[in-house]
ZAFIVEX-937855 format. One line per field, with one value per residue (C-alpha): residue number from 0; residue in three letters; x, y, z. Coordinates in steps of 0.25 Angstrom, whole numbers, plus 5000, padded with zeros to 4 digits. Example, Ala and Ser with C-alpha at 12.3 -4.5 7.8 and 13.67 -1.06 7.14 Angstrom:
BEGIN
n <- c(0,1)
res <- c(ala,ser)
c1 <- c(5049,5055)
c2 <- c(4982,4996)
c3 <- c(5031,5029)
This chain:
BEGIN
n <- c(0,1,2,3,4,5,6,7,8,9,10,11,12,13,14,15,16,17,18,19,20,21,22,23,24,25,26,27,28,29,30,31,32,33,34,35,36,37,38,39,40,41,42,43,44,45,46,47,48,49,50,51,52,53,54,55,56,57,58,59,60,61,62,63,64,65,66,67,68,69,70,71,72,73,74,75,76,77,78,79,80,81,82,83,84,85,86,87,88,89,90,91,92,93,94,95,96,97,98,99,100,101,102,103,104,105,106,107,108,109,110,111,112,113,114,115,116,117,118,119,120,121,122,123,124,125,126,127,128,129,130,131,132,133,134,135,136,137,138,139,140,141,142,143,144,145,146,147,148,149,150,151,152,153,154,155,156,157,158,159,160,161,162,163,164,165,166,167,168,169,170,171,172,173,174,175,176,177,178,179,180,181,182,183,184,185,186,187,188,189,190,191,192,193,194,195,196,197,198,199,200,201,202,203,204,205,206,207,208,209,210,211,212,213,214,215,216,217,218,219,220,221,222,223,224,225,226,227,228,229,230,231,232,233,234,235,236,237,238,239,240,241,242,243,244,245,246,247,248,249,250,251,252,253,254,255,256,257,258,259,260,261,262,263,264,265,266,267,268,269,270,271,272,273,274,275,276,277,278,279,280,281,282,283,284,285,286,287,288)
res <- c(unk,unk,unk,unk,unk,unk,unk,unk,unk,unk,unk,unk,unk,unk,unk,unk,unk,unk,unk,unk,unk,unk,unk,unk,unk,unk,unk,unk,unk,unk,unk,unk,unk,unk,unk,unk,unk,unk,unk,unk,unk,unk,unk,unk,unk,unk,unk,unk,unk,unk,unk,unk,unk,unk,unk,unk,unk,unk,unk,unk,unk,unk,unk,unk,unk,unk,unk,unk,unk,unk,unk,unk,unk,unk,unk,unk,unk,unk,unk,unk,unk,unk,unk,unk,unk,unk,unk,unk,unk,unk,unk,unk,unk,unk,unk,unk,unk,unk,unk,unk,unk,unk,unk,unk,unk,unk,unk,unk,unk,unk,unk,unk,unk,unk,unk,unk,unk,unk,unk,unk,unk,unk,unk,unk,unk,unk,unk,unk,unk,unk,unk,unk,unk,unk,unk,unk,unk,unk,unk,unk,unk,unk,unk,unk,unk,unk,unk,unk,unk,unk,unk,unk,unk,unk,unk,unk,unk,unk,unk,unk,unk,unk,unk,unk,unk,unk,unk,unk,unk,unk,unk,unk,unk,unk,unk,unk,unk,unk,unk,unk,unk,unk,unk,unk,unk,unk,unk,unk,unk,unk,unk,unk,unk,unk,unk,unk,unk,unk,unk,unk,unk,unk,unk,unk,unk,unk,unk,unk,unk,unk,unk,unk,unk,unk,unk,unk,unk,unk,unk,unk,unk,unk,unk,unk,unk,unk,unk,unk,unk,unk,unk,unk,unk,unk,unk,unk,unk,unk,unk,unk,unk,unk,unk,unk,unk,unk,unk,unk,unk,unk,unk,unk,unk,unk,unk,unk,unk,unk,unk,unk,unk,unk,unk,unk,unk,unk,unk,unk,unk,unk,unk,unk,unk,unk,unk,unk,unk,unk,unk,unk,unk,unk,unk,unk,unk,unk,unk,unk,unk)
c1 <- c(5057,5054,5042,5036,5039,5032,5020,5019,5020,5009,5000,5002,5001,4988,4981,4986,4982,4968,4966,4972,4964,4951,4953,4959,4947,4937,4945,4945,4930,4929,4938,4930,4918,4926,4924,4938,4935,4924,4934,4945,4937,4938,4953,4953,4947,4940,4941,4952,4944,4937,4949,4958,4947,4946,4962,4962,4951,4958,4971,4964,4957,4968,4979,4993,5007,5015,5021,5008,5001,5010,5003,4990,4995,5001,4987,4980,4990,4988,4973,4976,4970,4972,4986,4983,4973,4984,4994,4984,4982,4997,5000,4988,4987,4999,4996,4981,4977,4963,4968,4982,4975,4965,4978,4984,4971,4972,4986,4990,4976,4965,4968,4982,4976,4965,4975,4985,4974,4970,4984,4988,4975,4976,4991,4990,4979,4987,5000,4993,4987,5000,5008,4998,4998,5013,5012,5018,5009,5019,5029,5021,5028,5020,5020,5010,5007,4997,4986,4985,4972,4964,4951,4949,4936,4933,4920,4918,4918,4922,4932,4939,4940,4946,4956,4960,4962,4971,4979,4981,4985,4995,5001,5000,4998,5013,5017,5008,5015,5029,5025,5019,5032,5041,5032,5034,5049,5049,5040,5048,5063,5063,5064,5053,5063,5070,5058,5052,5066,5069,5055,5045,5048,5041,5052,5046,5058,5054,5042,5049,5060,5050,5044,5057,5061,5047,5048,5059,5052,5042,5032,5017,5008,5004,5018,5020,5007,5012,5026,5020,5011,5023,5032,5022,5020,5035,5035,5037,5030,5017,5022,5034,5027,5016,5027,5035,5022,5017,5030,5034,5020,5018,5031,5042,5055,5047,5036,5045,5052,5038,5034,5047,5042,5029,5033,5045,5054,5049,5035,5042,5049,5036,5030,5041,5040,5025,5026,5036,5027,5015,5022,5028,5016,5008,5018,5019,5004,5004,5016,5006,4995)
c2 <- c(4895,4893,4884,4895,4905,4896,4894,4909,4912,4902,4907,4922,4919,4911,4922,4933,4925,4923,4937,4943,4935,4937,4952,4954,4948,4956,4969,4966,4965,4978,4985,4980,4988,5001,5011,5016,5026,5033,5034,5040,5052,5056,5057,5069,5081,5076,5082,5077,5068,5061,5060,5054,5044,5039,5038,5030,5021,5019,5016,5006,4998,4998,4989,4993,4992,5005,5003,4999,5011,5020,5018,5020,5034,5037,5034,5043,5055,5053,5054,5068,5063,5072,5071,5070,5058,5051,5053,5047,5035,5034,5033,5025,5014,5005,5005,5003,4990,4984,4969,4972,4981,4969,4960,4970,4970,4955,4954,4967,4970,4979,4990,4991,4990,5000,5010,5008,5010,5023,5028,5025,5031,5044,5046,5043,5054,5064,5061,5061,5075,5080,5077,5084,5096,5097,5098,5085,5083,5091,5080,5070,5067,5067,5052,5047,5032,5026,5017,5021,5029,5018,5015,5001,4993,4990,4982,4972,4957,4945,4940,4953,4953,4939,4943,4955,4947,4937,4948,4955,4941,4940,4954,4956,4943,4939,4951,4946,4933,4939,4947,4935,4927,4939,4940,4925,4926,4938,4930,4918,4923,4937,4936,4944,4950,4956,4963,4967,4973,4981,4984,4982,4995,5008,5016,5027,5026,5012,5018,5028,5018,5007,5017,5020,5005,5002,5013,5006,4992,4988,4980,4979,4980,4966,4961,4970,4966,4951,4956,4967,4957,4948,4960,4965,4951,4950,4963,4975,4987,4991,5005,5002,4990,5000,5010,5000,4994,5008,5013,5000,4999,5014,5016,5008,5010,5004,5014,5025,5022,5022,5035,5042,5040,5048,5057,5067,5064,5074,5067,5053,5058,5063,5050,5042,5052,5051,5035,5036,5046,5037,5025,5033,5040,5027,5019,5030,5030,5015,5017,5026,5016)
c3 <- c(5055,5040,5044,5052,5040,5031,5040,5042,5027,5024,5035,5031,5016,5017,5025,5016,5004,5008,5013,5001,4991,4997,5000,4986,4979,4987,4984,4969,4969,4977,4967,4955,4961,4962,4951,4949,4938,4947,4959,4950,4947,4961,4960,4951,4957,4970,4983,4992,5001,4989,4980,4992,4996,4981,4980,4993,4988,4975,4982,4991,4980,4971,4978,4972,4977,4977,4963,4956,4962,4953,4939,4945,4951,4937,4931,4941,4939,4924,4926,4933,4946,4958,4962,4977,4975,4967,4978,4988,4979,4977,4992,4996,4985,4989,5004,5003,4998,5003,5002,5009,5020,5023,5024,5033,5042,5043,5046,5054,5060,5055,5063,5056,5042,5045,5051,5040,5029,5036,5038,5023,5018,5026,5023,5008,5007,5015,5008,4994,4996,5003,4990,4982,4991,4990,4975,4971,4959,4951,4953,4945,4932,4919,4916,4906,4906,4896,4900,4915,4913,4906,4913,4919,4921,4935,4932,4944,4942,4950,4939,4939,4954,4954,4943,4951,4964,4957,4951,4965,4970,4959,4962,4977,4983,4981,4989,5000,5000,5000,5012,5019,5016,5021,5033,5036,5035,5045,5054,5054,5052,5059,5074,5081,5090,5078,5073,5086,5091,5078,5073,5084,5092,5093,5087,5078,5068,5064,5056,5047,5045,5041,5031,5025,5024,5017,5006,4997,4998,4988,4997,4994,5006,5003,5006,5019,5026,5030,5033,5042,5049,5052,5056,5066,5071,5073,5081,5071,5075,5067,5064,5056,5049,5044,5039,5031,5026,5020,5015,5008,5001,4999,4992,4985,4976,4964,4967,4968,4955,4949,4956,4951,4936,4939,4950,4951,4963,4973,4972,4973,4986,4991,4989,4996,5008,5008,5009,5020,5027,5026,5031,5043,5047,5046,5054,5064,5066,5068,5078,5087,5086)
């Protein structure tokens, strides 16, 4: 069994390493060509379509985990950007990552990756504007942190793209390897009959249950992809896999602690309900496909 686990791990790790390195370098080059300061001006008083599009674009090209998104959100709020656009970015940033979405397409299929991207994008926009319409902007605390509004240079050069790729490898790649290891252990040690019996059915309640289980976890999307790949291969239904993937990457206990420092409790609760809703609705749509 352990020999199979080791072989599975080496196979998955090698495939993910090559894909991750190549894709990360290409994305770093693209990011160096994007004028962030020019894009940010659309997040103040633009119409909803323009502002939401830019917020999603920024979320897509700035790959963060749920916790590292919070300082960026705080900076956007300090700059007095429109609250609805900031909320769209808050929900979209942890779940939309071009590198990881490419890995999702390679491991889970491009239909799954494209549908996942569309669902999380649309739901981030709808939820962001809903929170704004319900008047939750008044639930933002008056927190001032120096240094967040400093402009950064985005001049493109290959040396910078390489440095950012290496930095991304140091911060994100370990989570990818952990996911590959956990996935290999599941593949080798957990019987297929167990997963298919308890999680492979079409019971609707598995979706909200998976969404609830995922929220307390602190799992990067990069860690979940190889785990999800193995779980599906072992017979777990796609719908609850998507639900736990979105809830675990969209929210976490450390992130809630950070949000509690800049949001009043009613907005923190609204955030958790929104992540649960996003995960459950996305899983439900995968359930019917």
